[in-house]
Backbone as CSV, one residue per row, in Angstrom:
resi,resn,N_x,N_y,N_z,CA_x,CA_y,CA_z,C_x,C_y,C_z
1,MET,73.460,-81.862,-119.192,74.306,-82.425,-120.242,74.569,-81.437,-121.367
2,LYS,73.644,-80.483,-121.582,73.833,-79.515,-122.653,75.119,-78.724,-122.465
3,THR,75.420,-78.325,-121.231,76.646,-77.578,-120.968,77.871,-78.426,-121.286
4,GLN,77.818,-79.708,-120.941,78.945,-80.591,-121.195,79.220,-80.736,-122.685
5,LYS,78.182,-80.643,-123.517,78.347,-80.857,-124.941,78.605,-79.573,-125.714
6,SER,78.656,-78.434,-125.029,78.680,-77.166,-125.741,79.922,-76.997,-126.606
7,GLU,81.037,-77.617,-126.271,82.263,-77.505,-127.052,82.443,-78.671,-128.019
8,LEU,81.506,-79.590,-128.029,81.698,-80.853,-128.729,80.821,-80.948,-129.970
9,GLY,81.439,-81.314,-131.082,80.713,-81.540,-132.318,81.125,-82.862,-132.931
10,CYS,80.673,-83.098,-134.144,80.938,-84.372,-134.806,81.159,-84.134,-136.290
11,SER,82.134,-84.792,-136.846,82.370,-84.739,-138.286,81.409,-85.677,-139.007
12,THR,80.945,-85.246,-140.181,80.105,-86.149,-140.973,80.904,-87.349,-141.472
13,ILE,82.240,-87.276,-141.392,83.071,-88.437,-141.726,82.747,-89.613,-140.814
14,SER,82.237,-89.327,-139.612,81.843,-90.396,-138.690,80.770,-91.289,-139.290
15,PHE,80.002,-90.749,-140.233,78.933,-91.496,-140.907,79.137,-91.397,-142.418
16,ARG,80.350,-91.666,-142.837,80.781,-91.391,-144.204,80.109,-92.272,-145.250
17,HIS,79.608,-93.440,-144.850,78.965,-94.332,-145.819,77.496,-93.996,-146.035
18,ARG,77.004,-92.959,-145.397,75.608,-92.562,-145.521,75.507,-91.257,-146.308
19,ALA,74.364,-91.070,-146.949,74.114,-89.795,-147.612,74.130,-88.679,-146.580
20,LEU,74.439,-87.467,-147.039,74.595,-86.353,-146.113,73.371,-86.143,-145.219
21,PRO,72.132,-86.152,-145.720,70.996,-85.968,-144.810,70.938,-87.020,-143.708
22,GLU,71.272,-88.270,-144.042,71.264,-89.335,-143.029,72.367,-89.110,-142.004
23,ALA,73.535,-88.672,-142.454,74.629,-88.389,-141.522,74.255,-87.251,-140.582
24,LEU,73.604,-86.230,-141.102,73.212,-85.090,-140.261,72.148,-85.502,-139.246
25,ARG,71.223,-86.358,-139.653,70.212,-86.838,-138.702,70.861,-87.646,-137.581
26,ALA,71.862,-88.450,-137.918,72.558,-89.229,-136.896,73.267,-88.314,-135.901
27,ILE,73.880,-87.240,-136.398,74.616,-86.325,-135.526,73.669,-85.545,-134.629
28,THR,72.588,-85.013,-135.187,71.637,-84.271,-134.350,70.973,-85.202,-133.343
29,GLY,70.846,-86.486,-133.692,70.300,-87.456,-132.748,71.178,-87.664,-131.530
30,LEU,72.446,-87.289,-131.644,73.372,-87.381,-130.513,73.272,-86.158,-129.601
31,GLY,72.461,-85.177,-130.002,72.347,-83.949,-129.226,73.432,-82.949,-129.552
32,LEU,74.127,-83.133,-130.678,75.216,-82.250,-131.077,74.754,-81.363,-132.223
33,SER,75.187,-80.115,-132.209,74.725,-79.184,-133.231,75.859,-78.578,-134.047
34,GLY,77.107,-78.955,-133.773,78.246,-78.469,-134.538,78.844,-79.599,-135.358
35,ILE,79.184,-79.309,-136.636,79.739,-80.351,-137.495,80.983,-79.859,-138.229
36,ASP,81.846,-80.810,-138.563,82.782,-80.669,-139.663,82.157,-81.418,-140.833
37,LEU,82.169,-80.817,-141.991,81.564,-81.402,-143.187,82.670,-82.035,-144.015
38,GLY,82.608,-83.359,-144.180,83.702,-84.093,-144.793,83.646,-84.118,-146.306
39,GLY,84.828,-83.934,-146.928,84.934,-84.019,-148.371,86.324,-84.427,-148.801
40,LEU,86.787,-85.592,-148.338,88.135,-86.057,-148.623,88.084,-87.242,-149.580
41,PRO,88.737,-87.145,-150.733,88.689,-88.233,-151.720,89.114,-89.559,-151.119
42,GLY,88.299,-90.585,-151.360,88.583,-91.912,-150.838,88.146,-92.121,-149.414
43,VAL,87.694,-91.053,-148.749,87.245,-91.146,-147.355,85.777,-90.782,-147.227
44,CYS,85.395,-89.613,-147.738,84.031,-89.119,-147.546,83.698,-88.147,-148.675
45,ASP,82.505,-88.286,-149.259,82.131,-87.427,-150.384,80.949,-86.518,-150.070
46,HIS,80.764,-86.163,-148.804,79.687,-85.230,-148.474,79.925,-83.869,-149.120
47,VAL,81.173,-83.516,-149.335,81.542,-82.441,-150.264,82.260,-83.141,-151.413
48,PRO,81.628,-83.253,-152.579,82.238,-84.019,-153.675,83.542,-83.403,-154.167
49,THR,84.414,-84.259,-154.688,85.658,-83.827,-155.313,85.645,-84.266,-156.779
50,PRO,85.669,-83.349,-157.747,85.645,-81.891,-157.576,84.256,-81.419,-157.150
51,LEU,84.199,-80.195,-156.620,82.944,-79.667,-156.107,81.923,-79.463,-157.210
52,GLY,82.374,-79.008,-158.373,81.461,-78.800,-159.492,80.318,-77.871,-159.119
53,ASP,79.082,-78.287,-159.474,77.915,-77.441,-159.203,77.107,-77.942,-158.014
54,HIS,77.782,-78.619,-157.066,77.087,-79.220,-155.927,76.893,-78.261,-154.753
55,ALA,77.496,-77.084,-154.798,77.477,-76.201,-153.624,76.055,-75.848,-153.201
56,ASP,75.188,-75.522,-154.151,73.820,-75.131,-153.797,73.105,-76.253,-153.051
57,ASP,73.264,-77.484,-153.526,72.607,-78.622,-152.869,73.137,-78.811,-151.452
58,ILE,74.444,-78.663,-151.265,75.031,-78.828,-149.932,74.485,-77.774,-148.984
59,VAL,74.470,-76.525,-149.425,73.967,-75.435,-148.579,72.499,-75.676,-148.227
60,ARG,71.723,-76.143,-149.196,70.301,-76.397,-148.938,70.119,-77.509,-147.908
61,VAL,70.861,-78.604,-148.042,70.722,-79.730,-147.104,71.120,-79.301,-145.697
62,ILE,72.214,-78.576,-145.572,72.641,-78.101,-144.255,71.557,-77.220,-143.637
63,ALA,70.953,-76.345,-144.446,69.929,-75.432,-143.933,68.692,-76.176,-143.444
64,GLU,68.468,-77.384,-143.937,67.296,-78.162,-143.545,67.489,-78.894,-142.224
65,HIS,68.679,-78.820,-141.646,68.977,-79.527,-140.402,69.471,-78.533,-139.348
66,ASP,69.240,-78.871,-138.103,69.571,-77.982,-136.990,71.036,-78.161,-136.603
67,VAL,71.916,-77.744,-137.525,73.353,-77.865,-137.287,74.057,-76.593,-137.724
68,ARG,75.203,-76.373,-137.116,76.102,-75.287,-137.512,77.365,-75.929,-138.071
69,THR,77.749,-75.524,-139.286,78.970,-76.055,-139.886,80.167,-75.290,-139.339
70,TRP,80.970,-75.965,-138.525,82.155,-75.340,-137.966,83.278,-75.268,-138.998
71,ALA,83.395,-76.330,-139.814,84.455,-76.356,-140.818,84.062,-77.318,-141.928
72,ILE,84.582,-77.063,-143.127,84.539,-78.072,-144.183,85.941,-78.671,-144.259
73,ASN,86.008,-79.988,-144.298,87.274,-80.725,-144.259,87.494,-81.314,-145.643
74,VAL,88.312,-80.629,-146.456,88.364,-80.901,-147.892,89.814,-80.925,-148.375
75,ASP,89.997,-81.400,-149.616,91.338,-81.537,-150.179,91.395,-80.847,-151.539
76,PRO,92.015,-79.659,-151.610,92.110,-78.960,-152.894,93.216,-79.484,-153.794
77,GLY,93.963,-80.485,-153.316,95.059,-81.049,-154.089,96.320,-81.155,-153.253
78,ALA,97.236,-82.005,-153.709,98.491,-82.229,-152.976,99.413,-81.033,-153.179
79,MET,99.453,-80.161,-152.195,100.151,-78.886,-152.365,101.668,-79.009,-152.340
80,ASN,102.211,-80.179,-152.031,103.652,-80.376,-152.177,104.012,-80.967,-153.540
81,ASP,103.037,-81.154,-154.409,103.243,-81.734,-155.734,103.578,-80.622,-156.726
82,PRO,104.766,-80.644,-157.330,105.106,-79.616,-158.322,104.150,-79.587,-159.506
83,GLY,103.403,-80.678,-159.717,102.453,-80.728,-160.820,101.164,-79.966,-160.560
84,LEU,100.955,-79.511,-159.311,99.762,-78.735,-158.991,100.093,-77.251,-159.148
85,GLY,99.648,-76.672,-160.249,99.951,-75.278,-160.531,99.096,-74.320,-159.724
86,ASP,99.571,-73.086,-159.638,98.864,-72.073,-158.852,97.453,-71.826,-159.369
87,GLU,97.272,-71.794,-160.674,95.951,-71.487,-161.217,94.956,-72.593,-160.899
88,VAL,95.398,-73.840,-160.951,94.516,-74.957,-160.598,94.177,-74.902,-159.115
89,LEU,95.182,-74.629,-158.284,94.945,-74.536,-156.845,93.992,-73.382,-156.530
90,LYS,94.171,-72.254,-157.206,93.279,-71.115,-156.980,91.853,-71.454,-157.369
91,ALA,91.683,-72.149,-158.486,90.337,-72.487,-158.947,89.675,-73.488,-158.013
92,THR,90.390,-74.556,-157.690,89.836,-75.590,-156.814,89.635,-75.051,-155.409
93,GLY,90.668,-74.426,-154.876,90.581,-73.870,-153.534,89.576,-72.745,-153.437
94,GLY,89.485,-71.924,-154.480,88.545,-70.821,-154.461,87.104,-71.287,-154.370
95,ALA,86.773,-72.362,-155.092,85.408,-72.898,-155.023,85.101,-73.419,-153.624
96,LEU,86.077,-74.061,-152.999,85.860,-74.592,-151.652,85.785,-73.464,-150.625
97,VAL,86.604,-72.445,-150.789,86.521,-71.283,-149.903,85.155,-70.620,-150.030
98,SER,84.644,-70.521,-151.252,83.322,-69.939,-151.460,82.247,-70.728,-150.729
99,LEU,82.334,-72.073,-150.786,81.378,-72.906,-150.053,81.496,-72.658,-148.555
100,ALA,82.723,-72.608,-148.044,82.922,-72.344,-146.614,82.320,-70.997,-146.225
101,ALA,82.504,-69.992,-147.058,81.955,-68.669,-146.757,80.428,-68.716,-146.687
102,ARG,79.818,-69.452,-147.601,78.357,-69.550,-147.601,77.845,-70.260,-146.352
103,LEU,78.654,-71.165,-145.806,78.264,-71.908,-144.611,78.768,-71.245,-143.328
104,ASP,79.444,-70.100,-143.460,80.045,-69.417,-142.312,80.953,-70.371,-141.540
105,ALA,81.790,-71.075,-142.288,82.624,-72.131,-141.727,84.093,-71.863,-142.032
106,ALA,84.968,-72.490,-141.252,86.388,-72.538,-141.590,86.598,-73.587,-142.684
107,ILE,87.801,-73.612,-143.253,88.152,-74.641,-144.223,89.403,-75.361,-143.730
108,ILE,89.300,-76.683,-143.619,90.426,-77.528,-143.203,90.993,-78.215,-144.433
109,VAL,92.327,-78.154,-144.589,92.990,-78.848,-145.687,94.098,-79.734,-145.112
110,PRO,94.479,-80.783,-145.841,95.513,-81.698,-145.343,96.918,-81.182,-145.590
111,CYS,97.876,-81.916,-145.025,99.281,-81.489,-145.044,100.057,-82.201,-146.140
112,GLY,99.603,-82.038,-147.376,100.321,-82.616,-148.496,99.694,-83.890,-149.014
113,ALA,100.430,-84.544,-149.879,99.941,-85.729,-150.583,99.710,-86.903,-149.640
114,GLN,98.954,-87.881,-150.131,98.719,-89.115,-149.378,99.910,-90.063,-149.565
115,ALA,101.080,-89.566,-149.299,102.325,-90.331,-149.395,103.362,-89.632,-148.545
116,ARG,104.192,-90.407,-147.893,105.188,-89.823,-147.002,106.430,-89.340,-147.736
117,ASP,106.733,-89.960,-148.862,107.947,-89.588,-149.582,107.748,-88.268,-150.320
118,PRO,108.773,-87.424,-150.350,108.653,-86.150,-151.063,108.666,-86.345,-152.580
119,PHE,108.101,-85.385,-153.283,108.193,-85.380,-154.738,109.596,-84.986,-155.178
120,VAL,110.201,-84.024,-154.462,111.542,-83.547,-154.802,112.503,-83.912,-153.678
121,ASP,112.437,-83.197,-152.580,113.143,-83.532,-151.353,112.376,-82.876,-150.220
122,GLU,112.701,-83.227,-148.980,111.883,-82.782,-147.855,111.761,-81.267,-147.791
123,ALA,112.876,-80.566,-147.894,112.831,-79.106,-147.769,112.045,-78.479,-148.914
124,ALA,112.276,-78.955,-150.128,111.577,-78.389,-151.282,110.078,-78.648,-151.197
125,ASP,109.703,-79.851,-150.757,108.283,-80.168,-150.624,107.630,-79.332,-149.531
126,LEU,108.339,-79.144,-148.416,107.792,-78.305,-147.345,107.622,-76.858,-147.821
127,ASP,108.607,-76.372,-148.573,108.502,-75.013,-149.103,107.291,-74.880,-150.021
128,ARG,107.099,-75.861,-150.889,105.983,-75.791,-151.835,104.645,-75.910,-151.105
129,LEU,104.562,-76.811,-150.140,103.334,-76.969,-149.356,103.011,-75.674,-148.616
130,ALA,104.005,-75.075,-148.001,103.791,-73.826,-147.269,103.349,-72.712,-148.211
131,ARG,103.938,-72.668,-149.398,103.543,-71.662,-150.381,102.073,-71.830,-150.761
132,GLY,101.642,-73.074,-150.969,100.243,-73.317,-151.290,99.318,-72.913,-150.157
133,LEU,99.722,-73.173,-148.927,98.900,-72.783,-147.785,98.805,-71.266,-147.662
134,ARG,99.899,-70.574,-147.918,99.843,-69.112,-147.869,98.922,-68.568,-148.961
135,LEU,98.977,-69.181,-150.141,98.088,-68.770,-151.233,96.629,-68.996,-150.838
136,LEU,96.327,-70.198,-150.324,94.957,-70.484,-149.898,94.532,-69.585,-148.741
137,GLY,95.465,-69.309,-147.838,95.155,-68.433,-146.718,94.735,-67.054,-147.181
138,ASP,95.383,-66.545,-148.234,95.003,-65.247,-148.782,93.611,-65.313,-149.409
139,LEU,93.337,-66.390,-150.166,92.015,-66.551,-150.773,90.935,-66.606,-149.697
140,ALA,91.218,-67.378,-148.634,90.239,-67.535,-147.560,90.009,-66.220,-146.827
141,ALA,91.085,-65.526,-146.497,90.956,-64.282,-145.744,90.140,-63.249,-146.520
142,ALA,90.282,-63.253,-147.834,89.532,-62.308,-148.655,88.030,-62.542,-148.579
143,ARG,87.627,-63.777,-148.210,86.211,-64.103,-148.075,85.775,-64.189,-146.617
144,GLY,86.648,-63.806,-145.687,86.313,-63.875,-144.273,86.293,-65.283,-143.720
145,VAL,87.065,-66.187,-144.338,87.111,-67.596,-143.951,88.471,-67.885,-143.317
146,ARG,88.486,-68.670,-142.248,89.735,-69.062,-141.606,90.233,-70.365,-142.206
147,LEU,91.489,-70.368,-142.652,92.124,-71.575,-143.157,92.799,-72.319,-142.013
148,LEU,92.565,-73.618,-141.954,93.198,-74.498,-140.974,93.867,-75.641,-141.722
149,VAL,95.019,-76.073,-141.243,95.697,-77.215,-141.852,95.814,-78.329,-140.824
150,GLU,95.444,-79.540,-141.251,95.670,-80.711,-140.399,97.130,-81.087,-140.569
151,GLY,97.948,-80.440,-139.753,99.384,-80.372,-140.006,100.181,-81.601,-139.658
152,LEU,99.563,-82.609,-139.053,100.221,-83.894,-138.860,99.194,-84.980,-139.156
153,HIS,99.516,-85.820,-140.126,98.604,-86.878,-140.576,99.432,-88.131,-140.796
154,HIS,99.038,-89.221,-140.173,99.844,-90.443,-140.175,100.069,-90.998,-141.578
155,HIS,99.187,-90.695,-142.519,99.285,-91.269,-143.861,99.599,-90.223,-144.935
156,ARG,100.047,-89.033,-144.524,100.360,-87.992,-145.502,101.804,-87.505,-145.343
157,PHE,102.156,-86.565,-146.194,103.541,-86.116,-146.239,104.040,-85.649,-144.867
158,CYS,103.274,-84.827,-144.179,103.677,-84.373,-142.837,103.180,-85.370,-141.799
159,HIS,103.895,-86.461,-141.653,103.473,-87.528,-140.748,104.295,-87.574,-139.466
160,THR,105.252,-86.671,-139.318,106.096,-86.653,-138.126,105.997,-85.301,-137.432
161,ARG,106.341,-85.304,-136.169,106.391,-84.049,-135.413,107.354,-83.062,-136.065
162,GLU,108.483,-83.567,-136.542,109.500,-82.698,-137.122,108.982,-82.004,-138.384
163,ARG,108.262,-82.740,-139.232,107.730,-82.108,-140.439,106.605,-81.130,-140.092
164,ALA,105.794,-81.468,-139.095,104.745,-80.535,-138.672,105.360,-79.235,-138.165
165,GLU,106.404,-79.342,-137.361,107.086,-78.143,-136.856,107.685,-77.335,-138.003
166,ALA,108.317,-78.031,-138.941,108.943,-77.338,-140.069,107.893,-76.648,-140.935
167,LEU,106.733,-77.265,-141.089,105.670,-76.645,-141.878,105.172,-75.375,-141.201
168,LEU,104.885,-75.452,-139.908,104.379,-74.274,-139.201,105.416,-73.151,-139.164
169,ALA,106.684,-73.506,-139.148,107.717,-72.470,-139.196,107.684,-71.700,-140.509
170,ARG,107.140,-72.319,-141.553,107.072,-71.695,-142.874,105.734,-70.990,-143.123
171,VAL,104.731,-71.264,-142.281,103.379,-70.740,-142.503,102.989,-69.883,-141.306
172,PRO,102.908,-68.582,-141.449,102.566,-67.736,-140.304,101.144,-67.985,-139.833
173,ALA,100.906,-67.673,-138.576,99.581,-67.869,-137.994,98.520,-67.068,-138.731
174,GLU,98.901,-65.943,-139.336,97.921,-65.152,-140.077,97.404,-65.916,-141.283
175,SER,98.211,-66.823,-141.824,97.805,-67.576,-143.009,96.973,-68.797,-142.663
176,ALA,97.324,-69.511,-141.586,96.624,-70.762,-141.280,96.787,-71.132,-139.815
177,GLY,95.727,-71.678,-139.253,95.775,-72.308,-137.945,96.047,-73.794,-138.093
178,PHE,96.150,-74.473,-136.973,96.559,-75.884,-136.935,95.424,-76.736,-136.383
179,VAL,95.129,-77.831,-137.073,94.183,-78.832,-136.580,94.983,-79.964,-135.936
180,PHE,94.667,-80.257,-134.688,95.326,-81.322,-133.921,94.403,-82.530,-133.901
181,ASP,94.772,-83.558,-134.668,94.033,-84.823,-134.646,94.783,-85.778,-133.727
182,VAL,94.166,-86.098,-132.605,94.832,-86.904,-131.580,95.239,-88.270,-132.133
183,SER,94.401,-88.867,-132.973,94.685,-90.218,-133.452,95.955,-90.266,-134.300
184,HIS,96.187,-89.263,-135.117,97.371,-89.269,-135.976,98.649,-89.111,-135.158
185,VAL,98.567,-88.346,-134.099,99.722,-88.170,-133.225,100.037,-89.474,-132.486
186,VAL,99.013,-90.103,-131.929,99.213,-91.362,-131.213,99.713,-92.448,-132.162
187,ALA,99.142,-92.517,-133.359,99.551,-93.548,-134.320,101.010,-93.408,-134.698
188,GLY,101.523,-92.175,-134.671,102.929,-91.944,-134.981,103.857,-92.126,-133.796
189,GLU,103.336,-92.672,-132.694,104.109,-92.921,-131.471,104.701,-91.618,-130.913
190,ILE,103.887,-90.565,-130.974,104.245,-89.267,-130.428,103.400,-89.043,-129.181
191,ASP,103.970,-88.470,-128.148,103.250,-88.211,-126.907,102.198,-87.136,-127.167
192,GLU,100.923,-87.521,-127.097,99.854,-86.596,-127.465,99.690,-85.445,-126.473
193,VAL,99.968,-85.683,-125.204,99.845,-84.613,-124.213,100.985,-83.608,-124.387
194,ALA,102.189,-84.097,-124.588,103.313,-83.196,-124.849,103.101,-82.429,-126.148
195,PHE,102.534,-83.082,-127.140,102.255,-82.422,-128.416,101.252,-81.294,-128.207
196,ALA,100.190,-81.571,-127.434,99.193,-80.536,-127.138,99.848,-79.340,-126.458
197,ARG,100.747,-79.602,-125.531,101.444,-78.518,-124.824,102.313,-77.714,-125.779
198,ASP,103.097,-78.411,-126.593,104.103,-77.730,-127.407,103.517,-76.993,-128.602
199,PHE,102.355,-77.439,-129.083,101.751,-76.812,-130.259,100.545,-75.949,-129.894
200,ALA,100.312,-75.744,-128.602,99.080,-75.092,-128.148,98.865,-73.727,-128.785
201,GLU,99.925,-72.983,-129.002,99.771,-71.628,-129.535,99.187,-71.619,-130.943
202,ARG,99.356,-72.716,-131.695,98.854,-72.757,-133.069,97.586,-73.580,-133.223
203,ILE,97.217,-74.375,-132.224,96.054,-75.255,-132.343,94.770,-74.439,-132.271
204,GLU,93.908,-74.615,-133.274,92.637,-73.896,-133.321,91.439,-74.838,-133.475
205,HIS,91.684,-76.133,-133.599,90.603,-77.084,-133.849,91.155,-78.459,-133.474
206,VAL,90.337,-79.297,-132.858,90.805,-80.606,-132.390,89.885,-81.692,-132.911
207,HIS,90.473,-82.735,-133.498,89.741,-83.929,-133.915,90.017,-85.057,-132.931
208,LEU,88.958,-85.768,-132.556,89.062,-86.837,-131.565,88.704,-88.180,-132.180
209,ARG,89.667,-89.068,-132.158,89.493,-90.478,-132.514,90.595,-91.214,-131.784
210,ASP,90.393,-92.463,-131.455,91.406,-93.199,-130.699,92.361,-93.902,-131.655
211,ALA,93.490,-94.349,-131.109,94.523,-94.966,-131.931,95.491,-95.735,-131.065
212,VAL,96.248,-96.574,-131.728,97.447,-97.186,-131.175,98.534,-96.975,-132.223
213,PRO,99.789,-97.176,-131.892,100.826,-96.988,-132.898,100.516,-97.735,-134.194
214,GLY,100.468,-96.987,-135.288,100.229,-97.557,-136.601,98.781,-97.679,-137.016
215,ASP,97.827,-97.415,-136.122,96.405,-97.619,-136.431,95.594,-96.430,-135.923
216,ILE,95.002,-95.669,-136.858,94.255,-94.462,-136.485,92.750,-94.690,-136.415
217,ASN,92.273,-95.893,-136.614,90.848,-96.107,-136.867,90.111,-96.819,-135.739
218,LEU,90.389,-96.430,-134.492,89.769,-97.090,-133.350,88.733,-96.189,-132.680
219,SER,87.698,-96.823,-132.143,86.685,-96.097,-131.380,87.288,-95.567,-130.084
220,LEU,86.718,-94.469,-129.584,87.213,-93.885,-128.342,87.133,-94.908,-127.211
221,GLY,88.232,-95.023,-126.481,88.305,-95.975,-125.386,88.944,-97.288,-125.755
222,LEU,89.152,-97.540,-127.057,89.740,-98.809,-127.491,91.204,-98.664,-127.895
223,GLY,91.742,-97.455,-127.796,93.148,-97.224,-128.078,93.871,-96.744,-126.833
224,ARG,94.960,-96.010,-127.037,95.767,-95.576,-125.898,95.792,-94.062,-125.739
225,ALA,94.952,-93.339,-126.477,94.968,-91.875,-126.389,94.507,-91.400,-125.014
226,ASP,95.227,-90.437,-124.471,94.901,-89.837,-123.175,94.085,-88.566,-123.426
227,PHE,92.780,-88.743,-123.630,91.929,-87.592,-123.942,91.828,-86.628,-122.758
228,ALA,91.746,-87.161,-121.558,91.683,-86.283,-120.384,92.926,-85.416,-120.304
229,GLY,94.085,-86.005,-120.536,95.323,-85.247,-120.492,95.410,-84.205,-121.588
230,VAL,94.919,-84.545,-122.780,94.930,-83.600,-123.894,94.052,-82.397,-123.579
231,VAL,92.807,-82.650,-123.142,91.880,-81.554,-122.845,92.432,-80.682,-121.725
232,ARG,92.919,-81.311,-120.674,93.454,-80.552,-119.538,94.637,-79.675,-119.980
233,THR,95.533,-80.246,-120.763,96.721,-79.507,-121.188,96.353,-78.356,-122.110
234,LEU,95.459,-78.595,-123.052,95.047,-77.513,-123.953,94.411,-76.369,-123.166
235,ARG,93.578,-76.712,-122.205,92.921,-75.660,-121.417,93.929,-74.903,-120.560
236,GLU,94.907,-75.613,-120.026,95.939,-74.938,-119.240,96.707,-73.927,-120.081
237,HIS,96.723,-74.155,-121.396,97.437,-73.254,-122.297,96.483,-72.337,-123.060
238,GLY,95.257,-72.210,-122.553,94.351,-71.194,-123.064,93.436,-71.607,-124.187
239,TYR,93.410,-72.894,-124.545,92.541,-73.331,-125.648,91.079,-73.288,-125.220
240,THR,90.262,-72.563,-125.984,88.834,-72.459,-125.683,87.979,-72.816,-126.892
241,ASP,88.586,-73.424,-127.902,87.862,-73.703,-129.135,87.232,-75.100,-129.118
242,ARG,87.033,-75.671,-130.267,86.143,-76.819,-130.410,86.860,-78.159,-130.455
243,TYR,86.095,-79.190,-130.072,86.514,-80.577,-130.161,85.500,-81.295,-131.052
244,VAL,86.005,-82.049,-132.019,85.126,-82.671,-133.006,85.410,-84.175,-133.051
245,LEU,84.367,-84.966,-132.823,84.485,-86.413,-132.973,84.589,-86.738,-134.459
246,GLU,85.702,-87.329,-134.861,85.877,-87.747,-136.255,86.063,-89.268,-136.243
247,LEU,84.944,-89.971,-136.169,84.945,-91.400,-135.859,84.961,-92.247,-137.128
248,GLU,86.034,-92.071,-137.906,86.219,-92.914,-139.086,86.881,-94.204,-138.602
249,THR,86.074,-94.970,-137.855,86.579,-96.164,-137.179,86.297,-97.404,-138.007
250,HIS,87.177,-98.386,-137.885,87.041,-99.637,-138.625,86.692,-100.803,-137.711
251,ASP,86.292,-100.509,-136.474,86.006,-101.560,-135.499,84.530,-101.588,-135.108
252,VAL,83.683,-100.951,-135.930,82.257,-100.838,-135.620,81.446,-101.205,-136.851
253,ALA,80.441,-102.041,-136.684,79.518,-102.324,-137.782,78.711,-101.074,-138.098
254,GLU,78.345,-100.891,-139.358,77.635,-99.687,-139.763,76.360,-99.484,-138.953
255,ALA,75.663,-100.552,-138.669,74.407,-100.437,-137.922,74.616,-99.989,-136.483
256,ASP,75.854,-100.112,-135.991,76.141,-99.771,-134.594,76.796,-98.404,-134.437
257,ARG,76.886,-97.643,-135.505,77.649,-96.393,-135.434,77.020,-95.360,-134.507
258,GLU,75.706,-95.249,-134.488,75.088,-94.289,-133.567,75.373,-94.643,-132.121
259,VAL,75.305,-95.934,-131.794,75.574,-96.371,-130.423,77.025,-96.081,-130.051
260,ALA,77.950,-96.385,-130.975,79.365,-96.135,-130.698,79.637,-94.638,-130.558
261,ALA,78.981,-93.830,-131.398,79.168,-92.383,-131.302,78.613,-91.844,-129.989
262,ALA,77.485,-92.382,-129.545,76.916,-91.955,-128.258,77.869,-92.308,-127.115
263,ARG,78.515,-93.461,-127.193,79.505,-93.825,-126.172,80.667,-92.839,-126.189
264,ALA,81.074,-92.412,-127.382,82.168,-91.444,-127.490,81.779,-90.121,-126.847
265,VAL,80.549,-89.668,-127.074,80.067,-88.434,-126.438,80.125,-88.595,-124.919
266,ASP,79.643,-89.718,-124.410,79.627,-89.949,-122.964,81.040,-90.006,-122.389
267,LEU,81.994,-90.468,-123.199,83.369,-90.562,-122.711,84.023,-89.174,-122.661
268,ILE,83.766,-88.356,-123.676,84.447,-87.070,-123.781,83.775,-85.981,-122.972
269,ALA,82.438,-85.977,-122.931,81.696,-84.867,-122.299,82.162,-84.577,-120.870
270,PRO,82.401,-85.576,-120.015,82.855,-85.248,-118.664,84.196,-84.517,-118.625
271,HIS,85.090,-84.808,-119.563,86.373,-84.108,-119.598,86.174,-82.641,-119.964
272,LEU,85.223,-82.362,-120.856,84.951,-80.978,-121.250,84.218,-80.221,-120.152
273,ALA,83.486,-80.955,-119.323,82.743,-80.309,-118.239,83.594,-80.106,-116.991
274,ALA,84.744,-80.780,-116.918,85.556,-80.741,-115.698,86.085,-79.341,-115.454
């Protein structure tokens, strides 16, 4: 089973209602040693927003557990918002990049504000978002950190395939890679296997959660996502990177989360071993 799990990790967002040490114990109890460390306002505060002086405590807690931080999943601000100035973005993003560097991790950021409507207009917002990503990409590269953007999110500005494509056209691969969250694609009624094929050249990280149109918060196996097809297609196009269970599900009682996560591992592991 160890070989089957070698590409598979878990986001601490899967246990977002628990303190970070408890979330890490739950993940290591699944036999997984790779994590995404969650820090998204309103979702998970394992990386607090703002970070403030919490970095030392986070690094210490991670060091006390047998895990490798693959990425920190954080929000430096709505980069399509004209009200977010460069100096604020540099300060906020710089602190998060520094934390990622200390953890030898990538940094994942979202694709704009938690709203689908533009602040100005679609093109102007995409231009501003891309500019912010290029700025963050430079900050990250200077510290040896890889910037990744979750470039399609059902509840954020880039919620369609067309906006995701337009964003990547504005952001070179040297600046940022792409995080493919299967649930957001399925929730948007987009073919997830075709999406994996068409975006394969930019995909560097994969989040796994199930979904149906309009609902991203389902446990694996309870939605319509074709995980076998996604894994097969990504591999056919040369993907050799990581898959991360991000089980921010609303169909599981808190006491049952370890059991549900173990079922998710059992569902995905055979596809990775195939």
